[in-house]
C-alpha positions as a Markdown table, in Angstrom:
| # | Residue | x | y | z |
|---|---|---|---|---|
| 1 | Unk | 0.5 | 9.6 | 3.7 |
| 2 | Unk | -0.6 | 6.3 | 5.4 |
| 3 | Unk | -0.3 | 8.7 | 8.6 |
| 4 | Unk | -3.1 | 11.1 | 7.0 |
| 5 | Unk | -5.3 | 8.6 | 5.4 |
| 6 | Unk | -5.4 | 6.6 | 8.6 |
| 7 | Unk | -6.7 | 8.3 | 11.6 |
| 8 | Unk | -8.9 | 5.3 | 12.8 |
| 9 | Unk | -6.2 | 3.2 | 13.0 |
| 10 | Unk | -6.2 | 2.9 | 16.7 |
| 11 | Unk | -9.7 | 2.9 | 17.2 |
| 12 | Unk | -11.9 | 0.1 | 17.6 |
| 13 | Unk | -14.6 | -0.7 | 14.4 |
| 14 | Unk | -14.4 | -1.7 | 10.7 |
| 15 | Unk | -16.4 | -1.3 | 8.0 |
| 16 | Unk | -18.8 | -4.7 | 7.7 |
| 17 | Unk | -17.3 | -6.5 | 4.3 |
| 18 | Unk | -13.9 | -5.9 | 5.7 |
| 19 | Unk | -15.0 | -7.5 | 9.2 |
| 20 | Unk | -16.1 | -10.7 | 7.0 |
| 21 | Unk | -12.7 | -11.2 | 5.6 |
| 22 | Unk | -11.4 | -10.9 | 8.9 |
| 23 | Unk | -13.4 | -13.4 | 10.1 |
| 24 | Unk | -13.1 | -15.9 | 7.3 |
| 25 | Unk | -9.2 | -15.6 | 7.4 |
| 26 | Unk | -8.7 | -15.8 | 11.4 |
| 27 | Unk | -11.0 | -18.8 | 11.1 |
| 28 | Unk | -8.2 | -20.4 | 8.1 |
| 29 | Unk | -5.7 | -19.8 | 10.8 |
| 30 | Unk | -7.5 | -21.7 | 13.4 |
| 31 | Unk | -8.2 | -24.2 | 11.1 |
| 32 | Unk | -11.8 | -23.8 | 10.5 |
| 33 | Unk | -12.2 | -24.5 | 7.1 |
| 34 | Unk | -9.1 | -23.5 | 4.8 |
| 35 | Unk | -7.7 | -21.9 | 2.0 |
| 36 | Unk | -10.1 | -23.5 | -0.5 |
| 37 | Unk | -12.8 | -24.5 | 1.6 |
| 38 | Unk | -13.0 | -21.0 | 3.6 |
| 39 | Unk | -15.8 | -20.5 | 6.3 |
| 40 | Unk | -17.5 | -17.3 | 7.9 |
| 41 | Unk | -19.9 | -18.5 | 10.7 |
| 42 | Unk | -21.7 | -21.6 | 11.2 |
| 43 | Unk | -25.1 | -19.3 | 11.4 |
| 44 | Unk | -24.2 | -17.3 | 7.8 |
| 45 | Unk | -21.7 | -18.6 | 4.9 |
| 46 | Unk | -20.3 | -21.8 | 6.8 |
| 47 | Unk | -18.8 | -22.3 | 3.3 |
| 48 | Unk | -17.8 | -18.8 | 2.0 |
| 49 | Unk | -17.9 | -18.8 | -1.7 |
| 50 | Unk | -18.2 | -15.0 | -1.9 |
| 51 | Unk | -14.7 | -14.1 | -3.3 |
| 52 | Unk | -11.5 | -16.2 | -3.9 |
| 53 | Unk | -9.1 | -17.0 | -1.1 |
| 54 | Unk | -5.8 | -15.1 | -1.8 |
| 55 | Unk | -5.9 | -12.1 | 0.2 |
| 56 | Unk | -7.5 | -14.1 | 3.1 |
| 57 | Unk | -5.3 | -16.4 | 3.1 |
| 58 | Unk | -2.4 | -14.1 | 3.3 |
| 59 | Unk | -4.3 | -12.2 | 6.1 |
| 60 | Unk | -4.4 | -16.0 | 8.0 |
| 61 | Unk | -0.5 | -16.1 | 8.0 |
| 62 | Unk | -0.4 | -12.9 | 9.6 |
| 63 | Unk | -2.8 | -14.3 | 12.3 |
| 64 | Unk | -0.7 | -17.4 | 12.7 |
| 65 | Unk | 2.5 | -15.7 | 13.1 |
| 66 | Unk | 1.5 | -12.7 | 15.0 |
| 67 | Unk | -1.8 | -13.4 | 16.9 |
| 68 | Unk | -5.5 | -12.8 | 17.0 |
| 69 | Unk | -5.5 | -9.0 | 17.8 |
| 70 | Unk | -8.3 | -6.7 | 16.5 |
| 71 | Unk | -5.4 | -4.3 | 15.5 |
| 72 | Unk | -4.3 | -7.1 | 12.8 |
| 73 | Unk | -6.6 | -6.7 | 10.0 |
| 74 | Unk | -6.2 | -2.8 | 10.2 |
| 75 | Unk | -2.1 | -3.3 | 9.9 |
| 76 | Unk | -2.6 | -5.6 | 7.1 |
| 77 | Unk | -5.0 | -3.1 | 5.4 |
| 78 | Unk | -2.7 | -0.1 | 5.9 |
| 79 | Unk | 0.2 | -2.6 | 4.9 |
| 80 | Unk | -1.4 | -3.0 | 1.9 |
| 81 | Unk | -1.8 | 0.3 | 1.2 |
| 82 | Unk | 1.6 | 1.2 | 1.9 |
| 83 | Unk | 2.7 | -1.3 | -0.7 |
| 84 | Unk | 0.3 | 0.4 | -3.1 |
| 85 | Unk | 1.7 | 3.8 | -2.6 |
| 86 | Unk | 5.7 | 2.6 | -3.1 |
| 87 | Unk | 4.5 | 0.8 | -6.7 |
| 88 | Unk | 2.6 | 3.8 | -7.4 |
| 89 | Unk | 6.1 | 5.7 | -7.1 |
| 90 | Unk | 7.6 | 2.9 | -8.9 |
| 91 | Unk | 5.3 | 3.1 | -11.7 |
| 92 | Unk | 5.8 | 7.0 | -11.9 |
| 93 | Unk | 9.7 | 6.6 | -12.1 |
| 94 | Unk | 9.3 | 4.1 | -14.9 |
| 95 | Unk | 6.9 | 6.5 | -16.7 |
| 96 | Unk | 9.3 | 9.6 | -16.3 |
| 97 | Unk | 12.7 | 8.2 | -15.4 |
| 98 | Unk | 12.5 | 11.0 | -12.6 |
| 99 | Unk | 12.4 | 10.1 | -9.4 |
| 100 | Unk | 12.3 | 13.9 | -8.1 |
| 101 | Unk | 8.5 | 14.3 | -8.0 |
| 102 | Unk | 7.1 | 10.7 | -7.1 |
| 103 | Unk | 5.2 | 12.4 | -4.4 |
| 104 | Unk | 3.0 | 14.3 | -7.1 |
| 105 | Unk | 0.8 | 11.1 | -7.5 |
| 106 | Unk | 0.4 | 10.4 | -3.8 |
| 107 | Unk | -0.5 | 14.0 | -2.9 |
| 108 | Unk | -3.2 | 13.8 | -5.1 |
| 109 | Unk | -4.2 | 10.4 | -4.0 |
| 110 | Unk | -4.7 | 11.8 | -0.3 |
| 111 | Unk | -7.6 | 14.1 | -1.8 |
| 112 | Unk | -10.1 | 11.4 | -3.3 |
| 113 | Unk | -12.1 | 10.9 | -0.2 |
| 114 | Unk | -12.5 | 7.3 | -0.5 |
| 115 | Unk | -8.7 | 6.3 | -0.1 |
| 116 | Unk | -8.2 | 7.8 | 3.5 |
| 117 | Unk | -12.2 | 6.1 | 4.1 |
| 118 | Unk | -10.9 | 2.5 | 3.2 |
| 119 | Unk | -7.6 | 2.7 | 4.6 |
| 120 | Unk | -7.8 | 0.5 | 7.3 |
| 121 | Unk | -11.2 | -1.1 | 6.4 |
| 122 | Unk | -9.5 | -4.5 | 5.3 |
| 123 | Unk | -10.9 | -4.2 | 1.9 |
| 124 | Unk | -9.8 | -6.7 | -0.6 |
| 125 | Unk | -9.3 | -4.2 | -3.1 |
| 126 | Unk | -6.3 | -2.9 | -1.0 |
| 127 | Unk | -4.4 | -6.6 | -1.6 |
| 128 | Unk | -5.9 | -6.6 | -5.6 |
| 129 | Unk | -4.3 | -3.2 | -5.9 |
| 130 | Unk | -0.7 | -4.5 | -5.1 |
| 131 | Unk | -1.1 | -7.0 | -7.8 |
| 132 | Unk | -2.6 | -5.0 | -10.2 |
| 133 | Unk | 0.0 | -2.2 | -9.9 |
| 134 | Unk | 3.0 | -5.0 | -10.3 |
| 135 | Unk | 1.0 | -6.4 | -13.5 |
| 136 | Unk | 1.3 | -2.7 | -14.9 |
| 137 | Unk | 4.5 | -2.2 | -13.6 |
| 138 | Unk | 5.5 | -5.2 | -15.7 |
| 139 | Unk | 3.9 | -4.0 | -18.9 |
| 140 | Unk | 5.1 | -0.6 | -18.8 |
| 141 | Unk | 8.6 | -2.2 | -18.4 |
| 142 | Unk | 8.1 | -4.6 | -21.2 |
| 143 | Unk | 7.6 | -1.7 | -23.8 |
| 144 | Unk | 10.3 | 0.3 | -22.7 |
| 145 | Unk | 13.0 | -2.4 | -22.9 |
| 146 | Unk | 11.3 | -4.7 | -25.1 |
| 147 | Unk | 11.8 | -7.8 | -22.7 |
| 148 | Unk | 9.2 | -10.2 | -23.0 |
| 149 | Unk | 9.9 | -11.6 | -19.3 |
| 150 | Unk | 7.9 | -9.0 | -17.3 |
| 151 | Unk | 5.0 | -9.4 | -19.3 |
| 152 | Unk | 4.9 | -12.9 | -18.3 |
| 153 | Unk | 5.3 | -11.7 | -14.8 |
| 154 | Unk | 2.6 | -9.3 | -15.3 |
| 155 | Unk | 0.1 | -12.1 | -16.2 |
| 156 | Unk | 1.0 | -14.1 | -13.1 |
| 157 | Unk | 0.8 | -10.6 | -10.8 |
| 158 | Unk | -3.0 | -10.9 | -12.9 |
| 159 | Unk | -3.4 | -14.2 | -11.6 |
| 160 | Unk | -2.9 | -13.6 | -8.5 |
| 161 | Unk | -5.0 | -10.2 | -8.8 |
| 162 | Unk | -8.2 | -13.0 | -10.1 |
| 163 | Unk | -7.3 | -15.1 | -7.1 |
| 164 | Unk | -8.2 | -12.0 | -4.8 |
| 165 | Unk | -10.9 | -10.1 | -6.0 |
| 166 | Unk | -12.3 | -12.4 | -9.4 |
| 167 | Unk | -12.3 | -10.9 | -13.1 |
| 168 | Unk | -12.5 | -7.2 | -12.2 |
| 169 | Unk | -8.3 | -7.3 | -11.4 |
| 170 | Unk | -8.2 | -8.0 | -15.0 |
| 171 | Unk | -8.4 | -5.0 | -16.9 |
| 172 | Unk | -4.4 | -4.1 | -16.7 |
| 173 | Unk | -4.7 | -6.8 | -19.7 |
| 174 | Unk | -6.1 | -3.9 | -21.8 |
| 175 | Unk | -2.9 | -1.4 | -21.1 |
| 176 | Unk | -0.7 | -2.6 | -24.4 |
| 177 | Unk | -4.0 | -1.5 | -26.5 |
| 178 | Unk | -4.2 | 2.0 | -24.3 |
| 179 | Unk | -0.6 | 2.4 | -24.8 |
| 180 | Unk | -1.1 | 1.7 | -28.6 |
| 181 | Unk | -4.1 | 4.2 | -28.7 |
| 182 | Unk | -2.4 | 6.7 | -26.5 |
| 183 | Unk | 0.5 | 6.9 | -28.8 |
| 184 | Unk | -1.5 | 7.8 | -31.6 |
| 185 | Unk | -3.5 | 10.4 | -30.0 |
| 186 | Unk | -0.2 | 12.1 | -28.7 |
| 187 | Unk | 2.1 | 11.7 | -30.9 |
| 188 | Unk | 3.0 | 11.4 | -35.2 |
| 189 | Unk | 5.7 | 9.3 | -34.5 |
| 190 | Unk | 4.8 | 5.7 | -34.0 |
| 191 | Unk | 7.2 | 3.3 | -32.5 |
| 192 | Unk | 4.5 | 0.8 | -30.6 |
| 193 | Unk | 3.1 | -1.1 | -33.6 |
| 194 | Unk | -0.2 | -2.6 | -33.4 |
| 195 | Unk | 1.6 | -6.4 | -34.0 |
| 196 | Unk | 3.3 | -5.7 | -30.8 |
| 197 | Unk | 0.5 | -4.6 | -29.2 |
| 198 | Unk | -1.1 | -7.6 | -30.0 |
| 199 | Unk | 2.1 | -9.8 | -29.0 |
| 200 | Unk | 2.2 | -8.1 | -25.5 |
| 201 | Unk | -1.4 | -8.5 | -24.7 |
| 202 | Unk | -1.0 | -12.6 | -25.6 |
| 203 | Unk | 1.8 | -12.9 | -23.4 |
| 204 | Unk | 0.2 | -11.2 | -20.5 |
| 205 | Unk | -3.0 | -13.3 | -21.1 |
| 206 | Unk | -0.9 | -16.2 | -21.4 |
| 207 | Unk | 1.2 | -15.6 | -18.3 |
| 208 | Unk | -2.1 | -15.6 | -16.4 |
| 209 | Unk | -3.6 | -18.3 | -17.4 |
| 210 | Unk | -0.4 | -20.5 | -16.7 |
| 211 | Unk | -0.5 | -19.5 | -13.1 |
| 212 | Unk | -4.5 | -20.3 | -13.3 |
| 213 | Unk | -3.9 | -23.6 | -15.0 |
| 214 | Unk | -0.8 | -24.6 | -12.6 |
| 215 | Unk | -3.2 | -23.8 | -9.8 |
| 216 | Unk | -6.1 | -25.8 | -10.9 |
| 217 | Unk | -3.5 | -28.8 | -11.8 |
| 218 | Unk | -2.0 | -28.9 | -8.5 |
| 219 | Unk | -4.3 | -28.0 | -5.8 |
| 220 | Unk | -7.8 | -30.1 | -6.0 |
| 221 | Unk | -9.5 | -27.7 | -3.8 |
| 222 | Unk | -9.0 | -25.0 | -6.4 |
| 223 | Unk | -11.2 | -27.2 | -9.1 |
| 224 | Unk | -13.9 | -27.6 | -6.5 |
| 225 | Unk | -14.0 | -24.1 | -5.0 |
| 226 | Unk | -13.7 | -21.8 | -8.5 |
| 227 | Unk | -16.8 | -23.6 | -10.2 |
| 228 | Unk | -19.1 | -22.6 | -6.8 |
| 229 | Unk | -17.4 | -19.1 | -6.7 |
| 230 | Unk | -18.3 | -18.7 | -10.5 |
| 231 | Unk | -21.8 | -19.4 | -9.9 |
| 232 | Unk | -23.0 | -17.8 | -6.8 |
| 233 | Unk | -20.9 | -14.8 | -7.1 |
| 234 | Unk | -20.5 | -14.0 | -10.8 |
| 235 | Unk | -24.1 | -15.6 | -12.7 |
| 236 | Unk | -26.4 | -15.0 | -9.7 |
| 237 | Unk | -24.7 | -12.1 | -7.9 |
| 238 | Unk | -24.3 | -9.9 | -10.8 |
| 239 | Unk | -27.7 | -9.5 | -11.6 |
| 240 | Unk | -28.2 | -8.5 | -7.0 |
| 241 | Unk | -28.7 | -4.8 | -7.9 |
| 242 | Unk | -27.3 | -2.1 | -5.4 |
| 243 | Unk | -28.2 | 1.1 | -7.2 |
| 244 | Unk | -30.4 | 2.9 | -9.3 |
| 245 | Unk | -28.6 | 2.7 | -12.2 |
| 246 | Unk | -25.5 | 1.1 | -13.6 |
| 247 | Unk | -23.9 | 4.7 | -14.3 |
| 248 | Unk | -23.9 | 5.3 | -10.5 |
| 249 | Unk | -20.0 | 3.7 | -10.8 |
| 250 | Unk | -18.8 | 6.9 | -13.3 |
| 251 | Unk | -20.7 | 9.2 | -11.2 |
| 252 | Unk | -18.5 | 8.0 | -8.3 |
| 253 | Unk | -15.2 | 7.8 | -9.8 |
| 254 | Unk | -15.9 | 11.8 | -10.7 |
| 255 | Unk | -17.4 | 12.5 | -7.4 |
| 256 | Unk | -14.0 | 11.2 | -5.7 |
| 257 | Unk | -11.8 | 12.8 | -8.1 |
| 258 | Unk | -13.4 | 15.7 | -7.9 |
| 259 | Unk | -11.0 | 17.7 | -5.9 |
| 260 | Unk | -7.7 | 16.4 | -7.3 |
| 261 | Unk | -9.2 | 17.7 | -10.5 |
| 262 | Unk | -9.7 | 21.0 | -9.4 |
| 263 | Unk | -6.8 | 20.9 | -7.9 |
| 264 | Unk | -4.8 | 20.1 | -10.9 |
| 265 | Unk | -6.7 | 22.4 | -13.5 |
| 266 | Unk | -6.3 | 25.8 | -10.5 |
| 267 | Unk | -2.6 | 24.7 | -11.1 |
| 268 | Unk | -2.6 | 24.3 | -14.5 |
| 269 | Unk | -4.4 | 27.9 | -15.1 |
| 270 | Unk | -1.8 | 29.4 | -12.8 |
| 271 | Unk | 0.5 | 28.0 | -14.2 |
| 272 | Unk | -0.3 | 28.9 | -17.8 |
| 273 | Unk | -1.1 | 32.8 | -16.3 |
| 274 | Unk | 2.5 | 33.3 | -14.3 |
| 275 | Unk | 4.3 | 31.1 | -16.4 |
| 276 | Unk | 3.1 | 30.2 | -19.9 |
| 277 | Unk | 3.5 | 26.8 | -18.6 |
| 278 | Unk | 1.4 | 24.4 | -20.2 |
| 279 | Unk | 0.0 | 21.1 | -19.8 |
| 280 | Unk | 1.7 | 18.1 | -21.8 |
| 281 | Unk | -0.6 | 15.5 | -23.1 |
| 282 | Unk | 1.9 | 12.7 | -23.3 |
| 283 | Unk | 1.4 | 9.0 | -24.3 |
| 284 | Unk | 2.0 | 7.8 | -20.7 |
| 285 | Unk | -0.5 | 10.4 | -19.4 |
| 286 | Unk | -3.1 | 9.3 | -21.7 |
| 287 | Unk | -2.7 | 6.0 | -21.0 |
| 288 | Unk | -2.9 | 6.0 | -17.5 |
| 289 | Unk | -6.2 | 7.7 | -17.9 |
| 290 | Unk | -7.3 | 5.1 | -20.2 |
| 291 | Unk | -6.6 | 2.5 | -18.1 |
| 292 | Unk | -8.5 | 4.2 | -15.3 |
| 293 | Unk | -11.9 | 4.0 | -17.3 |
| 294 | Unk | -10.9 | 0.4 | -18.0 |
| 295 | Unk | -11.2 | -0.4 | -14.6 |
| 296 | Unk | -14.2 | 1.1 | -13.9 |
| 297 | Unk | -16.7 | 0.9 | -17.5 |
| 298 | Unk | -16.6 | -3.1 | -17.5 |
| 299 | Unk | -18.1 | -3.1 | -13.8 |
| 300 | Unk | -21.5 | -1.3 | -15.3 |
| 301 | Unk | -22.0 | -5.0 | -16.8 |
| 302 | Unk | -23.1 | -5.8 | -13.2 |
| 303 | Unk | -26.1 | -4.8 | -10.9 |
| 304 | Unk | -24.1 | -5.0 | -8.1 |
| 305 | Unk | -22.1 | -1.9 | -7.8 |
| 306 | Unk | -20.2 | -0.5 | -4.6 |
| 307 | Unk | -18.0 | 2.7 | -4.7 |
| 308 | Unk | -15.2 | 1.2 | -2.9 |
| 309 | Unk | -15.1 | -1.3 | -6.2 |
| 310 | Unk | -13.0 | 0.7 | -7.9 |
| 311 | Unk | -10.5 | 1.6 | -5.3 |
| 312 | Unk | -7.6 | 0.1 | -7.4 |
| 313 | Unk | -7.9 | 2.3 | -10.5 |
| 314 | Unk | -6.9 | 6.0 | -8.5 |
| 315 | Unk | -3.0 | 5.7 | -8.7 |
| 316 | Unk | -3.6 | 5.3 | -12.6 |
| 317 | Unk | -6.0 | 8.4 | -12.7 |
| 318 | Unk | -3.8 | 10.6 | -10.1 |
| 319 | Unk | -0.4 | 9.7 | -12.0 |
| 320 | Unk | -2.2 | 10.6 | -15.2 |
| 321 | Unk | -3.2 | 13.9 | -13.8 |
| 322 | Unk | 0.3 | 14.0 | -12.2 |
| 323 | Unk | 1.9 | 14.0 | -15.4 |
| 324 | Unk | -0.3 | 16.6 | -16.7 |
| 325 | Unk | 0.8 | 18.9 | -14.1 |
| 326 | Unk | 4.3 | 18.0 | -13.9 |
| 327 | Unk | 5.7 | 20.7 | -16.2 |
| 328 | Unk | 3.7 | 23.3 | -13.8 |
| 329 | Unk | 5.2 | 21.9 | -10.6 |
| 330 | Unk | 8.7 | 21.6 | -11.9 |
| 331 | Unk | 8.9 | 25.3 | -13.3 |
| 332 | Unk | 7.4 | 26.2 | -9.3 |
| 333 | Unk | 10.0 | 23.9 | -7.7 |
| 334 | Unk | 13.0 | 25.7 | -10.0 |
| 335 | Unk | 11.7 | 29.4 | -9.2 |
| 336 | Unk | 11.5 | 28.0 | -5.3 |
| 337 | Unk | 13.7 | 30.0 | -2.7 |
| 338 | Unk | 15.5 | 28.3 | 0.1 |
| 339 | Unk | 13.0 | 30.1 | 2.4 |
| 340 | Unk | 10.3 | 28.6 | 0.6 |
| 341 | Unk | 11.5 | 25.2 | 0.8 |
| 342 | Unk | 11.9 | 25.4 | 4.6 |
| 343 | Unk | 8.3 | 26.6 | 4.7 |
| 344 | Unk | 7.4 | 23.6 | 2.5 |
| 345 | Unk | 9.6 | 21.1 | 4.7 |
| 346 | Unk | 7.7 | 22.7 | 8.0 |
| 347 | Unk | 4.5 | 22.4 | 6.5 |
| 348 | Unk | 5.0 | 18.5 | 5.9 |
| 349 | Unk | 6.0 | 18.3 | 9.7 |
| 350 | Unk | 3.2 | 19.7 | 10.6 |
| 351 | Unk | 0.7 | 17.4 | 8.9 |
| 352 | Unk | 2.6 | 14.4 | 10.2 |
| 353 | Unk | 2.5 | 15.7 | 13.5 |
| 354 | Unk | -1.5 | 16.3 | 13.2 |
| 355 | Unk | -1.9 | 12.7 | 11.6 |
| 356 | Unk | 0.4 | 11.3 | 14.7 |
| 357 | Unk | -2.1 | 13.4 | 17.0 |
| 358 | Unk | -4.8 | 12.2 | 15.4 |
| 359 | Unk | -3.7 | 8.8 | 15.9 |
| 360 | Unk | -3.2 | 9.0 | 19.8 |
| 361 | Unk | -6.3 | 10.8 | 20.3 |
| 362 | Unk | -8.7 | 8.6 | 18.5 |
| 363 | Unk | -7.0 | 5.4 | 20.3 |
| 364 | Unk | -9.2 | 3.1 | 22.3 |
| 365 | Unk | -12.1 | 4.7 | 20.9 |
| 366 | Unk | -14.7 | 3.8 | 18.8 |
| 367 | Unk | -14.1 | 5.1 | 14.9 |
| 368 | Unk | -17.9 | 3.2 | 14.0 |
| 369 | Unk | -20.9 | 1.3 | 15.4 |
| 370 | Unk | -20.3 | 2.9 | 18.6 |
| 371 | Unk | -23.6 | 1.7 | 20.6 |
| 372 | Unk | -23.1 | -2.0 | 19.0 |
| 373 | Unk | -19.9 | -2.4 | 20.3 |
| 374 | Unk | -20.4 | -1.2 | 23.8 |
| 375 | Unk | -22.8 | -3.2 | 24.6 |
| 376 | Unk | -20.8 | -6.2 | 22.9 |
| 377 | Unk | -18.0 | -5.1 | 25.4 |
| 378 | Unk | -20.8 | -5.8 | 28.5 |
| 379 | Unk | -22.9 | -8.8 | 26.6 |
| 380 | Unk | -20.1 | -11.2 | 25.7 |
| 381 | Unk | -18.4 | -11.8 | 29.0 |
| 382 | Unk | -21.7 | -13.5 | 29.6 |
| 383 | Unk | -21.2 | -15.8 | 26.5 |
| 384 | Unk | -19.0 | -18.4 | 26.0 |
| 385 | Unk | -16.7 | -18.4 | 23.0 |
| 386 | Unk | -17.9 | -20.3 | 20.4 |
| 387 | Unk | -21.2 | -20.1 | 21.6 |
| 388 | Unk | -24.4 | -20.2 | 19.6 |
| 389 | Unk | -26.8 | -17.0 | 20.2 |
| 390 | Unk | -30.3 | -16.7 | 19.1 |
| 391 | Unk | -31.6 | -13.7 | 17.6 |
| 392 | Unk | -35.3 | -12.9 | 16.1 |
| 393 | Unk | -35.5 | -13.5 | 12.4 |
| 394 | Unk | -35.7 | -9.8 | 11.6 |
| 395 | Unk | -32.0 | -9.9 | 12.8 |
| 396 | Unk | -30.7 | -11.9 | 10.8 |
| 397 | Unk | -29.6 | -9.7 | 8.0 |
| 398 | Unk | -28.0 | -7.3 | 10.6 |
| 399 | Unk | -24.6 | -8.0 | 8.7 |
| 400 | Unk | -22.7 | -5.7 | 11.0 |
| 401 | Unk | -24.0 | -7.8 | 14.6 |
| 402 | Unk | -23.0 | -10.8 | 12.8 |
| 403 | Unk | -19.4 | -9.8 | 11.8 |
| 404 | Unk | -18.5 | -8.1 | 15.6 |
| 405 | Unk | -19.5 | -11.1 | 17.6 |
| 406 | Unk | -17.7 | -13.7 | 15.4 |
| 407 | Unk | -14.5 | -11.8 | 15.2 |
| 408 | Unk | -14.3 | -11.2 | 18.9 |
| 409 | Unk | -15.5 | -13.9 | 20.3 |
| 410 | Unk | -16.4 | -16.6 | 17.7 |
| 411 | Unk | -20.3 | -16.3 | 18.6 |
| 412 | Unk | -22.9 | -17.2 | 15.9 |
| 413 | Unk | -26.3 | -15.5 | 15.7 |
| 414 | Unk | -28.9 | -17.9 | 14.5 |
| 415 | Unk | -32.3 | -17.2 | 13.9 |
| 416 | Unk | -33.4 | -20.9 | 13.8 |
| 417 | Unk | -32.2 | -22.7 | 16.9 |
| 418 | Unk | -33.0 | -22.3 | 20.6 |
| 419 | Unk | -29.6 | -21.4 | 22.4 |
| 420 | Unk | -28.5 | -21.0 | 25.9 |
| 421 | Unk | -28.7 | -17.0 | 25.1 |
| 422 | Unk | -31.1 | -14.9 | 23.0 |
| 423 | Unk | -30.4 | -11.3 | 21.9 |
| 424 | Unk | -32.5 | -8.6 | 20.5 |
| 425 | Unk | -32.6 | -4.9 | 20.1 |
| 426 | Unk | -36.4 | -4.8 | 21.0 |
| 427 | Unk | -37.4 | -5.8 | 24.3 |
| 428 | Unk | -41.4 | -5.3 | 23.1 |
| 429 | Unk | -40.9 | -8.5 | 20.9 |
| 430 | Unk | -39.4 | -10.6 | 23.3 |
| 431 | Unk | -43.3 | -11.6 | 24.6 |
| 432 | Unk | -44.8 | -10.7 | 21.4 |
| 433 | Unk | -43.0 | -13.4 | 19.6 |
| 434 | Unk | -43.3 | -15.7 | 22.7 |
| 435 | Unk | -39.6 | -15.7 | 23.9 |
| 436 | Unk | -40.7 | -15.0 | 27.5 |
| 437 | Unk | -41.7 | -19.1 | 27.7 |
| 438 | Unk | -37.8 | -20.0 | 26.9 |
| 439 | Unk | -36.0 | -17.1 | 28.4 |
| 440 | Unk | -35.3 | -14.7 | 30.8 |
| 441 | Unk | -33.9 | -11.3 | 30.8 |
| 442 | Unk | -30.2 | -11.0 | 32.1 |
| 443 | Unk | -29.7 | -7.6 | 33.7 |
| 444 | Unk | -27.1 | -5.6 | 32.1 |
| 445 | Unk | -26.7 | -2.1 | 31.8 |
| 446 | Unk | -26.4 | -1.8 | 27.6 |
| 447 | Unk | -28.1 | 0.7 | 25.9 |
| 448 | Unk | -29.8 | -0.9 | 22.6 |
| 449 | Unk | -29.4 | -4.8 | 23.1 |
| 450 | Unk | -30.8 | -7.1 | 25.2 |
| 451 | Unk | -29.6 | -10.2 | 26.7 |
| 452 | Unk | -31.8 | -13.1 | 27.6 |
| 453 | Unk | -30.7 | -16.8 | 29.3 |
| 454 | Unk | -32.7 | -20.1 | 29.3 |
| 455 | Unk | -34.7 | -20.6 | 32.0 |
């Protein structure tokens, strides 16, 4: 699965948000800023309050242990995706008591475009997904065994999710309620009472509050950081509209799930027609589908919405659909001949070989921002590590430019200082803005970006 969804693992380039997080983490690893006082760049977010620091702190540990290679953040992201896949299978086993079909939800997840698109993009959602899955597994384990300790552990995992991406990671708090509702929608035999549901929710919440309380008590930096984060990201940031409609996030969910939905529906129709096998709307399946909505609908409270915000819900959507599909697949598997089984194994090995080949072919190339990176490879040797470079004010909001130059060469790009060098992507404005009085061109074979040095 990991090879199939990560064809860009060995190529150069990353989504800008992931680059920013890697810059913050790399700064932490080198003592520039700290865990509770993170820093991005002297030119932008010198104090980084945009997100809680846990995921970036974890990545910083890797930088300290391994080094500063640009591949490390991609490997970290893929590691988190791999852990999420393993935990998805573990959750499947908890729900079904059947280890034989744990591959089924993973197969459906591979069909979700965003899963592969962001697999090596170092998004905070990758780390948050691990902690959210741990919380969900703990809640499910408690409802099966009646033990209360897994609920407290689930709460601790939710506290970790909170320290990765904020309140968006708390939606598993609704799982006991979803299990209670699902039981009443699917069966007349009710074993999970309302009182149990309230107790379980309270214990999960208590576990989360206890961990956050301990962090605030023991870490003075947390008491300074979290109010700043709350004000800047949750209060001020929620009004920064990024889409025309708050329904965007729901439509995006449907767009991403359309392929697995069609695949599941087609299999169900074939199973019904040929074997008379019908889908089973079990309590577990309904609860997982409801939990998916719990991870999406509350986001509509904010006008700031991006499609990748809901990356963490796809395991539950795919588990829910896989549970519906399992009776059909079970019948097909039982009817499968040895020859067909060997054919399927051969197909799996072929896909793995193709995935490895795709990574090898793209190794050393650019998976995005080719022009920017090509020019940067020519320009950066002319600059000092850690140098402050001037750019025109128009270019200040080119966030990719900031991220690439700072991550690869620790070069900060300022629009309000006169540095040793000037960088622009418009040679015509060099004289128009009066830069020719201070700088002269550096003759370099670049495509788009031009470097100038002080006279």
